[in-house]
C-alpha positions in Angstrom: -57.6 95.6 -334.4 -61.3 96.3 -334.5 -61.4 98.9 -337.3 -64.0 99.7 -339.9 -63.2 98.3 -343.3 -63.4 100.1 -346.6 -63.2 98.2 -349.8 -62.2 100.4 -352.7 -61.9 99.5 -356.4 -59.5 101.5 -358.5 -57.6 102.5 -355.3 -54.1 102.4 -356.9 -54.4 105.7 -358.7 -56.4 108.9 -359.1 -59.5 109.4 -357.0 -59.4 106.0 -355.5 -55.9 106.4 -354.2 -56.6 109.8 -352.7 -59.8 108.4 -351.1 -57.9 105.4 -349.7 -55.4 107.6 -348.0 -58.0 109.8 -346.5 -60.1 106.9 -345.2 -56.9 105.3 -343.8 -56.2 108.6 -341.9 -59.7 108.4 -340.5 -59.1 105.0 -339.1 -60.4 102.6 -341.8 -58.6 99.4 -342.7 -58.2 99.6 -346.5 -58.9 96.7 -348.8 -58.0 97.5 -352.4 -59.2 95.7 -355.5 -56.5 96.2 -358.1 -55.4 95.0 -361.5 -51.7 96.0 -361.3 -49.6 94.3 -358.8 -46.9 96.9 -359.0 -49.3 99.8 -358.3 -50.9 97.8 -355.5 -47.5 97.3 -353.9 -46.8 101.1 -354.2 -50.2 101.8 -352.5 -49.4 99.4 -349.6 -46.0 101.1 -349.1 -47.6 104.6 -349.2 -50.4 103.7 -346.7 -47.8 102.4 -344.3 -46.9 106.0 -343.7 -50.4 107.0 -342.6 -51.8 103.9 -340.8 -50.6 101.0 -338.8 -53.6 98.9 -339.9 -53.1 96.1 -342.3 -53.8 96.9 -346.0 -55.5 94.1 -347.9 -55.0 93.7 -351.6 -57.2 91.7 -353.9 -56.2 91.2 -357.5 -58.9 91.2 -360.2 -59.8 92.7 -363.5 -63.3 93.9 -362.9 -64.0 93.9 -366.6 -64.2 90.1 -366.4 -67.4 89.1 -364.5 -66.1 85.7 -363.4 -63.2 87.5 -361.7 -65.4 90.2 -360.2 -67.5 87.5 -358.7 -64.5 85.5 -357.5 -62.8 88.5 -355.9 -66.1 89.4 -354.1 -66.2 85.9 -352.6 -62.5 86.2 -351.6 -63.1 89.5 -349.8 -66.2 88.1 -348.0 -64.1 85.1 -346.9 -61.1 87.0 -345.7 -62.4 90.2 -344.1 -64.3 90.1 -340.8 -66.6 92.9 -342.0 -67.1 95.5 -344.8 -68.4 98.9 -343.6 -67.9 100.8 -346.8 -67.7 99.6 -350.4 -66.5 102.2 -352.9 -67.1 101.3 -356.6 -64.6 103.7 -358.1 -62.8 101.9 -360.9 -63.9 103.0 -364.3 -62.9 103.3 -368.0 -63.5 105.6 -370.9 -62.5 103.6 -373.9 -62.2 105.6 -377.2 -62.7 102.6 -379.4 -64.5 99.3 -379.0 -62.8 96.4 -377.2 -64.5 93.2 -376.4 -63.6 91.2 -373.3 -62.8 87.5 -373.3 -66.4 87.0 -372.0 -67.9 88.8 -375.0 -69.0 92.1 -373.5 -68.0 95.6 -374.4 -65.1 96.4 -372.1 -66.5 99.8 -371.1 -69.9 98.3 -370.2 -68.2 95.5 -368.3 -65.8 97.7 -366.3 -68.3 100.6 -365.6 -71.5 98.6 -364.9 -71.4 94.9 -365.0 -68.3 94.4 -362.9 -69.3 96.7 -360.0 -72.8 95.2 -360.1 -71.4 91.7 -359.7 -68.9 92.7 -357.0 -71.6 94.5 -355.0 -73.9 91.5 -355.2 -71.1 89.3 -353.9 -70.6 91.6 -350.9 -74.2 92.5 -350.1 -74.6 89.8 -347.4 -71.3 90.9 -345.8 -72.4 94.6 -345.9 -75.7 93.7 -344.3 -74.0 91.7 -341.5 -71.7 94.7 -340.9 -74.6 97.2 -340.6 -74.7 100.1 -340.6 -72.7 100.1 -343.8 -72.5 102.2 -346.9 -72.1 101.7 -350.7 -70.6 104.6 -352.7 -70.7 104.4 -356.5 -68.7 106.9 -358.6 -70.8 108.2 -361.5 -70.4 111.3 -363.7 -72.2 114.2 -365.1 -71.2 112.7 -368.4 -74.3 110.7 -367.8 -76.2 113.7 -369.3 -74.6 112.8 -372.7 -76.3 109.4 -372.8 -79.2 110.6 -374.9 -81.1 107.3 -374.7 -81.2 104.1 -372.6 -82.4 100.8 -373.8 -80.9 98.2 -371.4 -81.7 95.0 -373.3 -79.7 96.4 -376.3 -77.2 98.6 -374.6 -75.9 95.9 -372.2 -75.2 93.6 -375.2 -73.9 96.2 -377.7 -70.5 95.4 -379.1 -70.4 97.2 -382.4 -67.5 99.5 -383.2 -67.6 103.2 -382.4 -65.5 106.3 -383.0 -63.7 108.5 -380.5 -66.5 111.1 -380.9 -69.2 108.5 -380.4 -67.5 107.2 -377.3 -68.7 110.1 -375.1 -72.3 109.2 -375.4 -71.5 105.5 -374.8 -69.4 106.4 -371.7 -72.2 108.6 -370.5 -74.6 105.8 -370.9 -72.5 103.5 -368.7 -72.4 106.2 -366.0 -76.1 106.8 -366.3 -76.4 103.0 -365.6 -74.3 103.6 -362.4 -76.9 106.2 -361.2 -79.8 104.0 -362.2 -78.7 100.8 -360.5 -77.6 102.7 -357.4 -81.0 104.1 -357.0 -82.7 100.8 -357.6 -80.4 99.0 -355.2 -81.2 101.7 -352.6 -84.9 100.8 -352.9 -84.0 97.1 -352.3 -81.9 97.6 -349.2 -83.0 98.8 -345.8 -81.3 102.1 -345.3 -81.1 101.4 -341.6 -78.6 98.7 -342.5 -77.0 99.7 -345.8 -77.2 103.0 -347.7 -76.4 103.4 -351.4 -75.4 106.7 -352.9 -73.5 107.8 -356.0 -71.7 111.0 -356.9 -70.3 113.1 -359.7 -66.7 113.7 -358.8 -66.3 116.5 -361.3 -63.5 116.9 -363.8 -60.3 115.1 -362.6 -57.1 115.1 -364.6 -56.5 111.5 -363.5 -59.8 110.6 -365.0 -58.6 111.2 -368.6 -59.1 108.0 -370.6 -55.9 105.9 -370.6 -56.4 105.3 -374.3 -56.5 109.0 -375.3 -53.3 109.9 -377.3 -51.3 112.4 -375.4 -53.3 112.0 -372.2 -50.1 111.7 -370.0 -48.7 115.0 -371.3 -52.1 116.7 -371.0 -52.5 115.4 -367.4 -49.1 116.8 -366.4 -50.0 120.2 -367.8 -53.4 120.3 -366.0 -51.7 119.2 -362.8 -49.2 122.0 -363.1 -52.0 124.5 -363.6 -53.9 123.1 -360.6 -56.8 121.9 -362.8 -58.6 118.7 -362.2 -57.1 118.1 -358.7 -58.3 114.6 -357.7 -58.5 115.7 -354.0 -61.7 117.5 -354.8 -63.3 114.5 -356.4 -62.1 112.2 -353.7 -63.6 114.5 -351.1 -67.2 113.8 -352.1 -66.4 110.0 -352.1 -65.1 110.2 -348.6 -68.0 112.4 -347.4 -70.5 109.9 -348.7 -68.6 107.2 -347.0 -68.2 108.8 -343.6 -70.3 111.9 -342.9 -72.6 111.2 -340.0 -75.2 113.6 -341.5 -75.6 111.2 -344.4 -75.8 108.0 -342.3 -79.4 107.3 -343.3 -79.4 109.0 -346.7 -79.9 106.5 -349.5 -80.6 106.6 -353.2 -79.0 110.0 -353.6 -76.8 111.4 -356.4 -74.5 114.1 -355.2 -72.3 116.8 -356.8 -68.7 117.3 -356.0 -69.8 120.9 -355.2 -70.7 120.8 -351.6 -72.5 117.5 -351.9 -75.4 119.3 -353.7 -78.2 116.8 -354.5 -78.5 116.1 -358.3 -81.3 114.4 -360.2 -80.7 111.3 -362.2 -80.6 112.5 -365.8 -83.3 111.6 -368.2 -84.0 109.0 -369.6 -83.0 107.1 -366.5 -84.9 108.9 -363.8 -88.1 106.9 -363.8 -88.2 104.1 -361.3 -89.6 101.7 -363.9 -86.6 102.4 -366.2 -84.3 101.7 -363.3 -86.0 98.5 -362.4 -85.9 97.5 -366.1 -82.1 98.1 -366.1 -81.8 95.9 -363.0 -83.9 93.1 -364.5 -82.0 93.1 -367.8 -78.7 93.1 -365.9 -79.8 90.2 -363.8 -81.0 88.3 -366.8 -77.7 88.9 -368.6 -75.6 87.8 -365.6 -77.8 84.7 -365.1 -77.3 83.7 -368.7 -73.6 84.3 -368.4 -73.3 82.2 -365.3 -75.2 79.4 -366.9 -72.6 79.3 -369.6 
């Protein structure tokens, strides 16, 4: 079947799962990048009820850069095309955890992993033109305060639950910054790059937060933090014909209202610096 293909990270729960179902209903073949095999199987079973297209599952922990790179290569080798890449998987860690590769887990999951995966799939996206990249950011980026890429990318010191908000915001500020820098590096006639604030979603509560499961059930019962709203902006950026040539934007969950990248990440030079520092870190990591 000659269907457009949407690759979605974090598609087994929350915003990503809702977006996967909506894109499948619109005729997309879904390729999910997932950590949990059980949740991936449940996603495949659920999607069977809304599409007769095959559902591709690729297993990877995007917090490990070697696995992010490998899964990108696997996707490029297996799929005939990639029309949409949704970098949705994210993490708000309330205390410091260091990955086996020596990076802060929140930085790895929210910035480095998506950056590596997107690099691995860029040629495939270009060959599938017109294609779109949608990165899920957050208005928590306004809590970042400062950005110093050379230090922030390598920072692994302990932090408290209260301090975690600014650090989480900084990783989401990085999402906006590298999205806008990547948009300048790609021809929008071939691949557009946009990011969004999906608003507050009950499913977005940090999995490490004590009592989060109970709070999530209460919020769901009250109709607060409905992930369908957040998924709506993701799907719109992925499919809306009116946005087919829009690139480098940051959009609100509220009617796709354009937002500015928060300071201190708004300047193009700051965004280029983040890109350069990320590339230098990844090059050093690959070299061993």
